[in-house]
C-alpha positions in Angstrom: 2.5 9.9 -30.1 4.9 10.3 -33.1 6.6 7.0 -32.2 3.2 5.3 -31.9 2.1 6.4 -35.3 5.5 5.5 -36.8 5.4 2.0 -35.4 1.7 1.3 -36.1 -0.4 -1.4 -34.3 2.6 -3.0 -32.6 3.2 0.2 -30.7 -0.5 0.4 -29.7 -0.2 -3.1 -28.2 2.7 -2.0 -26.1 0.8 1.0 -24.9 -2.1 -1.2 -23.7 0.2 -3.0 -21.3 0.2 -2.2 -17.6 3.7 -0.9 -17.1 5.4 1.6 -14.8 7.0 3.4 -17.7 3.7 3.9 -19.4 2.2 5.4 -16.2 5.1 7.8 -16.0 4.8 9.0 -19.6 1.0 9.4 -19.8 -1.0 10.6 -16.9 -4.3 9.8 -18.6 -3.3 6.1 -18.9 -4.5 3.6 -16.4 -2.5 3.5 -13.2 -2.2 -0.1 -12.0 -0.8 -1.6 -8.9 -0.5 -5.4 -9.0 -0.8 -7.1 -5.6 0.7 -10.3 -4.5 -2.6 -12.1 -4.0 -1.3 -13.4 -0.6 -3.6 -12.6 2.3 -2.4 -15.1 5.0 0.8 -15.3 7.0 2.8 -18.4 7.1 0.6 -21.3 8.2 2.4 -23.5 10.8 2.8 -27.1 10.1 0.3 -29.3 11.9 1.6 -30.3 15.3 1.9 -34.1 15.6 0.2 -35.7 18.5 2.8 -36.6 21.0 2.0 -39.1 23.6 2.8 -38.3 27.2 6.4 -39.4 27.9 6.8 -42.7 29.6 7.6 -42.9 33.2 6.8 -44.7 36.5 3.5 -42.9 37.5 0.2 -44.7 37.0 -3.0 -42.8 37.6 -6.2 -44.7 38.4 -9.1 -42.8 39.9 -12.8 -43.8 39.8 -15.4 -41.2 40.8 -12.9 -39.5 43.2 -13.3 -36.1 44.7 -11.3 -33.5 42.7 -9.8 -32.2 46.0 -8.6 -35.7 46.8 -7.2 -36.1 43.3 -5.3 -32.8 43.7 -3.9 -33.9 47.1 -2.6 -37.1 45.7 -0.9 -35.4 42.8 0.8 -32.7 44.8 1.6 -34.6 48.0 2.5 -38.0 46.7 3.7 -37.5 43.2 5.0 -34.0 42.6 5.8 -33.2 46.2 5.0 -29.5 45.6 3.3 -26.9 47.7 -0.2 -26.1 46.6 -3.2 -24.0 47.6 -6.8 -24.9 46.6 -9.6 -22.4 46.6 -12.7 -23.4 48.7 -14.9 -22.9 45.6 -13.1 -25.6 43.6 -14.7 -29.1 43.7 -15.7 -31.8 41.3 -15.4 -35.5 40.5 -12.6 -37.2 38.7 -12.5 -40.5 36.8 -9.1 -41.1 35.2 -7.2 -44.2 34.1 -3.8 -44.2 32.4 -3.1 -47.2 30.1 0.6 -47.0 30.7 2.9 -45.3 33.2 3.7 -41.6 32.5 6.4 -39.3 33.7 6.1 -36.7 36.6 6.2 -33.9 34.0 3.2 -35.4 32.2 1.2 -35.6 35.4 1.1 -31.8 35.6 -0.4 -31.6 32.1 -3.0 -34.2 33.0 -3.9 -32.3 36.1 -4.5 -29.1 34.0 -6.8 -31.1 31.7 -8.8 -32.5 34.7 -9.1 -29.0 36.3 -10.3 -27.5 33.0 -13.1 -30.1 32.8 -14.1 -29.1 36.3 -14.1 -25.4 35.8 -10.8 -24.7 37.6 -7.4 -23.5 36.6 -3.8 -23.9 37.8 -1.9 -20.7 38.6 1.8 -20.8 39.5 3.0 -18.0 41.8 6.1 -17.6 44.0 7.0 -21.3 44.0 3.5 -22.4 44.8 0.7 -23.8 42.7 -2.8 -22.3 43.2 -6.0 -24.0 42.1 -8.8 -21.5 41.7 -12.1 -21.3 39.8 -11.4 -20.4 36.2 -13.4 -17.2 36.6 -10.8 -16.0 39.2 -7.8 -17.3 37.4 -7.1 -14.2 35.3 -6.8 -11.9 38.4 -4.6 -14.5 40.1 -2.2 -15.0 37.2 1.2 -13.4 37.0 2.1 -10.3 35.0 1.1 -10.6 31.3 3.5 -11.6 28.6 3.9 -9.2 25.7 4.8 -10.4 22.2 3.8 -12.4 19.2 6.4 -15.0 19.6 5.2 -18.0 21.4 7.2 -18.7 24.6 8.1 -22.2 25.7 5.0 -24.0 26.7 4.6 -24.3 30.5 2.0 -25.3 33.0 -0.4 -22.9 34.6 -2.7 -20.1 33.7 -1.3 -17.1 31.8 -2.1 -13.8 30.1 -0.7 -12.8 26.7 -0.8 -9.4 25.0 -0.5 -9.7 21.3 0.1 -6.5 19.2 -1.3 -6.6 15.7 0.6 -5.2 12.7 -1.7 -5.2 9.7 -5.3 -6.0 10.6 -7.6 -4.2 13.0 -8.1 -6.0 16.4 -11.9 -6.0 15.9 -11.6 -7.9 12.6 -9.2 -10.5 14.1 -11.6 -11.0 17.0 -14.4 -11.9 14.6 -12.2 -14.5 12.9 -10.7 -16.3 15.9 -13.6 -16.1 18.3 -14.9 -19.5 17.1 -11.5 -21.0 17.9 -11.4 -19.8 21.5 -12.2 -22.7 23.8 -14.1 -22.6 27.1 -11.8 -21.4 29.9 -9.9 -19.1 27.5 -10.9 -15.5 27.1 -10.2 -12.9 24.3 -10.4 -9.2 24.8 -9.7 -6.4 22.3 -8.0 -3.0 22.8 -9.0 -1.1 19.7 -7.1 2.1 20.7 -3.8 0.3 20.8 -4.8 -2.4 18.3 -4.0 -5.2 20.8 -5.4 -8.6 21.6 -5.5 -9.7 25.3 -5.6 -13.5 25.7 -5.9 -15.4 28.9 -6.1 -19.1 29.6 -3.8 -22.2 30.0 -0.5 -21.4 28.5 -0.5 -24.3 26.0 -3.8 -23.0 24.6 -2.5 -19.4 24.3 0.4 -20.6 22.2 -2.0 -22.2 19.7 -4.1 -19.1 19.6 -1.1 -16.8 19.0 -0.1 -19.0 16.0 -3.7 -18.6 14.6 -3.5 -14.8 15.0 -0.2 -14.7 13.1 -1.8 -16.5 10.2 -4.5 -13.9 9.7 -2.5 -10.8 10.7 -1.1 -10.4 7.2 -0.6 -7.3 5.1 -3.7 -7.6 3.0 -3.0 -4.3 1.2 0.1 -5.9 -0.3 -2.2 -8.7 -1.6 -4.8 -6.4 -3.2 -4.5 -5.3 -6.9 -5.7 -1.8 -7.8 -6.2 0.2 -11.0 -7.2 3.8 -11.6 -9.0 3.8 -15.0 -9.5 7.3 -16.5 -12.6 7.9 -18.6 -12.7 10.1 -21.7 -16.4 10.5 -22.6 -18.7 9.0 -19.9 -18.9 10.1 -16.3 -17.4 8.0 -13.6 -20.6 7.5 -11.5 -22.5 6.4 -14.6 -20.0 3.8 -15.7 -19.6 2.6 -12.1 -23.4 2.0 -11.9 -23.5 0.2 -15.3 -20.6 -2.0 -14.3 -22.2 -2.9 -11.0 -25.4 -3.9 -12.8 -23.5 -5.8 -15.5 -21.4 -7.8 -13.1 -24.1 -8.0 -10.4 -21.7 -6.8 -7.8 -24.5 -6.0 -5.3 -26.2 -9.3 -5.8 -25.4 -13.0 -5.7 -22.8 -12.9 -8.5 -19.5 -14.9 -7.9 -17.7 -11.5 -8.1 -19.7 -10.0 -5.3 -17.1 -9.2 -2.6 -14.2 -9.9 -4.9 -14.4 -6.7 -6.9 -15.0 -3.1 -5.8 -15.5 -0.3 -8.3 -15.3 3.2 -6.8 -16.1 6.3 -8.9 -13.6 9.2 -8.4 -15.5 12.1 -9.8 -12.7 14.6 -9.3 -10.5 12.7 -11.8 -13.5 11.3 -13.7 -11.9 7.9 -13.2 -12.8 4.5 -11.7 -10.8 2.9 -8.9 -11.0 -0.9 -9.2 -9.9 -3.0 -6.2 -9.7 -6.8 -6.3 -7.8 -9.6 -4.6 -7.5 -11.3 -8.0 -5.2 -9.5 -10.3 -6.7 -11.2 -13.4 -10.0 -9.3 -12.8 -8.3 -5.9 -13.6 -7.9 -6.7 -17.3 -11.5 -7.9 -17.7 -12.9 -4.7 -16.0 -10.6 -2.5 -18.1 -12.0 -4.1 -21.3 -15.6 -3.4 -20.1 -14.7 0.2 -19.2 -13.5 0.7 -22.8 -16.8 -0.6 -24.1 -18.8 1.6 -21.9 -16.7 4.8 -22.1 -18.3 6.2 -25.3 -19.8 9.6 -26.1 -23.5 10.0 -25.9 -25.9 11.9 -28.0 -26.8 14.4 -25.3 -26.3 18.2 -25.6 -23.3 20.0 -24.3 -19.9 21.2 -25.5 -17.0 18.9 -25.9 -13.3 19.6 -26.2 -11.0 17.8 -28.6 -7.3 18.3 -28.7 -5.3 17.8 -31.9 -1.6 17.7 -31.5 0.1 19.3 -34.6 2.7 17.0 -36.1 4.3 19.0 -38.9 3.3 22.6 -38.7 3.0 25.3 -36.1 -0.1 25.4 -33.9 -0.3 29.2 -33.8 -0.1 29.5 -37.6 -2.8 26.8 -38.1 
């Protein structure tokens, strides 16, 4: 205080700044935590559409039975063992404009099966074609982890642990992105997502989850603003009305003002750090003594004499 009076208005300007040193010296000063303003993880670069690699296989089917199509693919092209469920059936019309490789044929087969409500499951060196509703139970053991494995053919199950956001909130966000034939389940107790579907689709979903599973607390800016004259609930209500926080104001949802009666302070939380300074200015305007009855206490710090003598 002596330093502030000695230096005049310039010192007062320094005291108004949000700084760690100020918070340490004066407990009645605003305690401010500036957030990063970042609420998303790293967004992956858009994947470029890659055509199927060229090869020597040409596919031309016109209104062909799905079972006949599967037989041709596995017997004549891939020369692999396969097992098809009696409940799988459909019609296939497919024409390739140019020859594709044998590896591309398996991806094309998965797309055709998906359109017909079936899925491809790889187990013990054999491919199984089952209804998509039964694919989850027929798949191999789940894969645990956030890192996307190499894309492969067949149906799979992925267990994705979340680090920063509750599983229920992530479910609300990514449910619109879950395509037909892919399922999403939530384990709230362990904060896990359980994804099942074609492996190439699971890889895309995991990347989407990683974008939204960011540390939002690091992004939030917070300030504890102590009051001198007015009560915290009163000022909080006045600010809410002034800024229309409960209505259709542009600030609704971007600014939270929580009265802390025990400390007679306001806790302000916002994703935009610039809002803190504006709210602090309004708190200063509203934090004024009223004309109502009641005792008040003022403290005068003696500068030159002895407090007991005075």
